Each structure stands twice: as C-alpha cells, then as structure tokens.
C-alpha positions in Angstrom: -180.3 -174.7 -57.2 -176.9 -172.7 -56.6 -178.2 -171.1 -53.8 -178.4 -174.6 -51.8 -175.0 -175.7 -52.6 -172.8 -176.5 -49.6 -169.8 -174.5 -48.7 -166.5 -175.2 -50.9 -164.7 -178.0 -49.6 -162.0 -177.0 -47.1 -163.9 -174.0 -45.8 -166.5 -175.9 -43.6 -164.9 -174.2 -40.5 -164.5 -170.6 -41.7 -167.2 -169.4 -39.4 -165.5 -170.9 -36.3 -162.2 -169.7 -37.6 -163.4 -166.1 -37.8 -165.0 -166.1 -34.4 -161.5 -167.6 -32.9 -159.7 -164.5 -34.5 -162.1 -162.1 -33.3 -162.2 -163.8 -29.6 -158.3 -163.8 -29.8 -158.3 -160.0 -30.9 -160.6 -159.1 -28.0 -158.3 -161.2 -25.6 -155.2 -159.2 -26.8 -157.0 -155.9 -26.4 -158.1 -156.8 -22.9 -154.4 -157.6 -22.1 -153.0 -154.4 -23.6 -155.8 -152.3 -21.8 -154.8 -154.3 -18.5 -151.1 -153.4 -19.0 -151.9 -149.9 -19.7 -154.0 -149.8 -16.6 -151.2 -151.2 -14.5 -148.8 -148.7 -16.1 -150.8 -145.7 -15.1 -151.6 -147.0 -11.8 -147.7 -147.2 -11.2 -147.4 -143.6 -12.4 -149.9 -142.6 -10.2 -148.6 -144.2 -7.1 -145.1 -142.6 -8.1 -146.6 -139.1 -8.4 -148.4 -139.7 -4.9 -145.1 -140.9 -3.4 -143.2 -137.8 -4.8 -145.9 -135.5 -3.2 -145.9 -137.3 0.0 -142.1 -137.0 0.2 -142.2 -133.3 -0.6 -145.1 -132.4 1.9 -143.8 -134.6 4.8 -140.1 -134.1 4.0 -138.5 -137.1 5.4 -135.0 -135.9 4.9 -135.6 -132.3 5.6 -134.4 -131.0 9.0 -134.2 -134.4 10.4 -131.0 -135.3 12.2 -130.1 -138.7 13.2 -129.7 -138.8 17.0 -126.5 -140.1 17.9 -123.8 -140.2 20.8 -121.1 -137.6 21.0 -120.3 -136.3 17.7 -119.0 -133.5 15.5 -121.8 -131.3 13.9 -121.2 -130.5 10.3 -123.2 -127.7 8.2 -122.6 -127.0 4.7 -122.7 -123.5 3.2 -122.6 -124.1 -0.5 -122.7 -121.6 -3.4 -124.0 -118.0 -3.6 -125.3 -116.5 -0.4 -128.8 -115.0 -1.0 -132.0 -114.8 0.8 -133.9 -117.3 -1.5 -131.1 -119.8 -2.2 -129.6 -122.9 -0.2 -127.2 -120.6 1.6 -129.8 -118.3 3.2 -129.3 -116.9 6.7 -132.6 -118.7 7.5 -131.2 -122.2 6.4 -127.7 -121.6 7.9 -128.9 -120.0 11.1 -131.4 -122.7 11.7 -128.9 -125.6 11.2 -126.3 -123.8 13.5 -129.1 -123.4 16.3 -129.8 -127.2 16.0 -126.2 -128.3 16.1 -125.4 -126.0 19.2 -128.4 -126.8 21.0 -127.8 -130.6 20.6 -126.2 -131.7 24.1 -124.3 -134.3 22.2 -122.3 -131.8 19.8 -118.6 -131.8 20.8 -118.0 -129.1 18.0 -119.4 -127.6 14.9 -117.7 -127.5 11.6 -119.2 -124.9 8.9 -117.9 -126.2 5.7 -117.8 -123.2 3.1 -117.6 -123.1 -0.5 -118.8 -119.8 -1.9 -118.1 -116.8 -3.9 -119.9 -114.4 -1.7 -123.2 -112.9 -1.9 -125.7 -110.7 0.0 -123.8 -108.5 2.6 -127.2 -108.5 4.6 -127.4 -112.4 4.6 -123.7 -112.8 5.4 -123.9 -110.3 8.1 -126.9 -112.1 9.7 -125.0 -115.4 9.8 -121.9 -113.7 11.1 -124.0 -112.2 14.0 -125.8 -115.6 14.7 -122.5 -117.5 14.9 -121.0 -114.7 17.4 -124.4 -115.1 19.5 -124.1 -118.8 19.6 -120.5 -118.9 20.4 -121.1 -116.7 23.4 -124.1 -118.8 24.5 -122.2 -122.0 24.2 -118.7 -121.3 25.0 -117.7 -124.8 25.6 -118.8 -125.7 21.9 -116.2 -124.6 19.4 -117.1 -123.6 15.7 -114.6 -124.1 13.0 -114.8 -123.1 9.4 -113.3 -125.6 6.7 -112.8 -124.1 3.3 -113.2 -126.2 0.3 -112.6 -124.6 -3.1 -113.4 -121.0 -2.3 -114.3 -118.8 0.7 -114.4 -115.2 -0.9 -116.2 -112.0 0.0 -119.5 -112.6 1.6 -118.4 -116.4 2.3 -115.1 -114.9 4.2 -117.7 -112.5 6.0 -119.3 -115.5 7.5 -115.9 -117.3 8.0 -114.5 -114.4 10.1 -116.9 -115.3 13.1 -115.3 -118.8 13.7 -112.9 -119.8 16.5 -110.6 -120.9 13.7 -110.4 -121.3 10.0 -109.0 -124.2 8.1 -108.2 -124.2 4.4 -106.6 -126.2 1.7 -103.3 -124.9 0.3 -105.1 -124.4 -3.0 -108.2 -122.7 -1.6 -109.3 -119.1 -2.7 -109.6 -117.0 0.2 -110.1 -113.2 0.7 -111.8 -110.6 -1.6 -112.7 -108.4 1.3 -114.6 -105.8 -0.7 -117.8 -104.9 -2.0 -119.2 -104.2 -5.8 -122.5 -102.8 -7.3 -122.7 -103.5 -11.1 -125.0 -102.7 -13.9 -125.4 -101.5 -17.6 -126.1 -98.2 -19.2 -127.6 -98.0 -22.7 -128.0 -94.2 -23.2 -125.5 -94.5 -26.2 -127.2 -97.3 -27.8 -130.5 -95.6 -27.5 -129.1 -92.6 -29.2 -128.0 -94.5 -32.1 -131.2 -96.4 -32.5 -133.3 -93.1 -32.3 -134.9 -94.3 -29.0 -136.1 -92.0 -26.5 -136.7 -92.7 -22.6 -139.9 -91.4 -21.2 -139.7 -91.7 -17.4 -141.7 -89.7 -15.1 -140.9 -89.5 -11.3 -142.0 -87.8 -8.2 -138.6 -87.1 -6.1 -135.5 -86.1 -7.4 -133.7 -89.3 -6.9 -136.4 -91.6 -7.8 -134.9 -92.5 -11.2 -131.3 -92.8 -10.2 -129.4 -95.8 -11.5 -132.0 -96.2 -14.4 -130.0 -98.0 -17.2 -131.7 -96.0 -19.8 -130.8 -92.5 -18.3 -127.4 -90.8 -18.2 -125.4 -91.3 -14.8 -124.8 -88.0 -12.9 -122.0 -87.2 -10.6 -124.4 -87.1 -7.6 -125.4 -90.8 -8.5 -121.9 -91.9 -8.6 -121.0 -90.2 -5.4 -124.2 -91.7 -3.6 -123.3 -95.3 -4.8 -119.7 -95.0 -3.8 -120.5 -93.6 -0.3 -123.0 -96.8 0.0 -120.4 -99.1 -1.1 -117.9 -97.6 1.4 -120.4 -97.9 4.2 -120.7 -101.6 3.5 -117.2 -102.0 3.1 -116.5 -100.6 6.5 -119.0 -103.1 8.0 -117.2 -105.9 6.5 -113.9 -104.9 7.6 -114.8 -104.2 11.0 -116.5 -107.8 11.2 -113.2 -109.3 9.9 -111.2 -107.5 12.5 -113.4 -108.3 15.3 -113.1 -112.0 14.2 -109.7 -112.3 13.6 -108.1 -109.7 15.7 -104.5 -109.8 16.2 -104.0 -112.8 14.0 -104.4 -110.5 10.9 -101.1 -109.2 9.4 -100.5 -105.6 8.6 -100.8 -105.7 4.9 -102.2 -102.8 2.9 -103.8 -105.2 0.4 -105.7 -107.2 2.9 -109.0 -105.1 2.7 -108.5 -104.0 -1.0 -110.7 -106.9 -2.5 -107.7 -109.0 -3.4 -107.8 -112.8 -2.9 -105.1 -115.3 -2.2 -104.4 -119.0 -2.0 -105.1 -120.9 1.2 -101.3 -121.1 1.8 -101.0 -117.3 1.4 -104.2 -116.7 3.5 -102.4 -118.5 6.4 -99.5 -116.3 6.1 -101.6 -113.2 6.2 -103.6 -114.3 9.2 -106.9 -114.7 7.3 -107.0 -118.4 8.0 -105.3 -120.4 10.9 -104.1 -123.8 9.5 -104.6 -126.4 6.9 -107.2 -129.4 7.1 -110.4 -130.8 5.7 -113.5 -131.6 7.8 -112.5 -135.0 8.6 -109.0 -133.9 9.9 -110.7 -131.1 12.0 -113.3 -133.6 13.4 -110.8 -136.3 14.3 -107.8 -134.3 15.3 -109.0 -130.9 16.6 -112.6 -131.7 18.0 -111.4 -135.2 18.8 -115.0 -136.7 17.8 -114.5 -138.3 14.4 -118.2 -139.3 14.1 -119.8 -136.6 11.9 -123.6 -135.8 11.8 -124.9 -133.6 8.9 -127.1 -130.9 10.5 -127.3 -129.0 6.9 -131.0 -128.0 6.3 -132.2 -129.6 3.2 -135.3 -128.5 1.4 -138.3 -130.9 0.5 -139.2 -131.1 -3.1 -142.2 -129.1 -2.7 -140.4 -126.2 -1.0 -137.6 -126.3 -3.7 -140.1 -126.0 -6.4 -142.1 -123.1 -4.8 -139.0 -121.4 -3.7 -137.1 -121.5 -7.0 -140.3 -120.6 -8.9 -140.7 -117.5 -6.6 -137.1 -116.7 -6.6 -136.8 -116.8 -10.3 -139.9 -114.4 -10.8 -138.8 -112.1 -8.1 -135.2 -112.0 -9.5 -136.5 -111.5 -13.1 -138.6 -108.5 -11.8 -135.7 -107.1 -9.7 -133.1 -107.7 -12.6 -135.6 -105.9 -14.9 -135.7 -102.9 -12.8 -132.0 -102.7 -11.5 -130.2 -104.8 -14.1 -128.2 -106.2 -11.2 -127.2 -102.9 -9.5 -127.2 -103.9 -6.1 -124.3 -104.2 -3.5 -123.0 -107.6 -3.5 -120.0 -109.4 -1.7 -118.6 -111.4 -4.4 
C-alpha cells in the first residue's frame, strides 16, 4: 500500500525543479567556458601581435619622410658592442641621416659615461668620414647630463659641441680594473691549479699573484690606448683646446668649465641647436631602435657572453669610463 502513495503535497514539481537546476548549471558552465575561450583567444591574438611587431619591426629603422629638417641621433648609456650605443647602431643612424638629401644638419645627442675604446673609436672614425663626404651637412654634438671618456671620444669628431652648464664633460683617460683573491685563498687554504702552454697565457688570472711583468704590460697597453684617445681629441678640437696639464689626466669638469678649456664650444640643447644654429627647427629622429625580438635575443646573448667573459677576466679589460 505504501508503495502506491502519491508524493507529499508541495513536492509535486520536484523532478521539474531538479531538471531546471541541472539545466541552469549547464548553461552557466557553458557561459563560463565561452568566456574563457574568448579570453584565451584575446591572449593568443596579443601574443601573435607582439611576435609580428618584433619580426616586422614597425618602428625599427624607419624614419618618417619629411621636408628640410634637422636629423637627431641619440647615443645613450654605455658604449658597448652589444648595447643600444654600439658602433653598428650609431653608425647606421649616422649614415641614414647624412644620406637623406633633406637633412640640413645632424645633431648627435650624447648622454654616456663612456665604454669600449674600440666602439668609440669606430664611431669617431665614421663621423669624420661622413663629414668629409658630406661637407655641406654639419654635425653637432649636444651633451645632456654626461659626455665622459668614450662618450667624449665620440664627441671630439663633431664640428661643434654644445653643453649644459651643469653637464659632466671630459675624463680623457683609460682604466682596466679587476680583483685579486690570492690572500683570501691563502686564508681559506684553497690552492689554485692552472696549467698553461705559453709563459703569459695565465696573466691577469685573479687567483694568481700579480707580477711586475704583468703590471708593466697592462700599463703599456693602457698608455697606447690613452695616446690614441688624446690624438683623436687633438685632431677633432685642434687649437680650441687650452694648454692645461690636467686636460688629458682623466679629470672631468662641468659644462661651463669645459667651454673655458676648449673641450666644448657653447651652451644649448637639441632644440636650440636645430632652431638657431642649423636653422631647421623640424627635428626627425634617426636613432635606430631595436625590435622586441632583436632586443630579447641580443640581451640574452649579451648576458651569457658577458657572464662568461667576466668569469674569465673579472672585468679586467680596458675601458674609457
């Protein structure tokens, strides 16, 4: 008898309600899944857009074509073979600027503490070559915060150098630094085991004692590079340089003092030089900008290479900084 009793009053629609709840849950799940699909599609499209931006480099070396204008190139940061301020990047931008028939003059804006003497020397030589090839197109250096050491090596090739009164200018010298751990190794009881073929192959190893021969050789190398630096400055600045014994000592000065010493010519920023000196206030930026993919690959490769080099030399290489 009890098996044939009807459902309790008030629960007649329980099956329908259960089905409705199940259906609603399924609908909500479908909506959530659809939202996640849309989200991941947007992410996928964003990744594709970034890859395309890097591969095709929509902003890299392209310069908007304009009428008569002043070309601007930025040299920012340390001058290194793998950095933004490499000779390849700066020389490429300089060539593009000089080759443009609408370029009335070129401004190389420098904010650099220096860097590789090789890279700085290459840029210096390219500036002199382009100035000789395009004698009607002047090149002026404008100094921002700093134009020191290798930065000044580059600047010395310009027609004129403009600074701010508070800029840091000079540091015409060369250094080579590193570390020695022999005393620490003795205290720790650590013995260095290095086998070489060639009497000087292990020179400047930070875990071996420094010898008078090593010191003399390093000083000779630094003196040679310093002489090259001095010759480049004298060639570029000529009689404008004052006869001061501190000029090539590695000392640095304010922009105001650098004008007195003949290291710089006058005061002014890029806008002033374009407007008042070149007489073309319209400025077009020729600075070469790396694409995202190039930047990632270069910085990864540079970090690996620098880590290996520093592990071998602990920074012991000549630097104009």
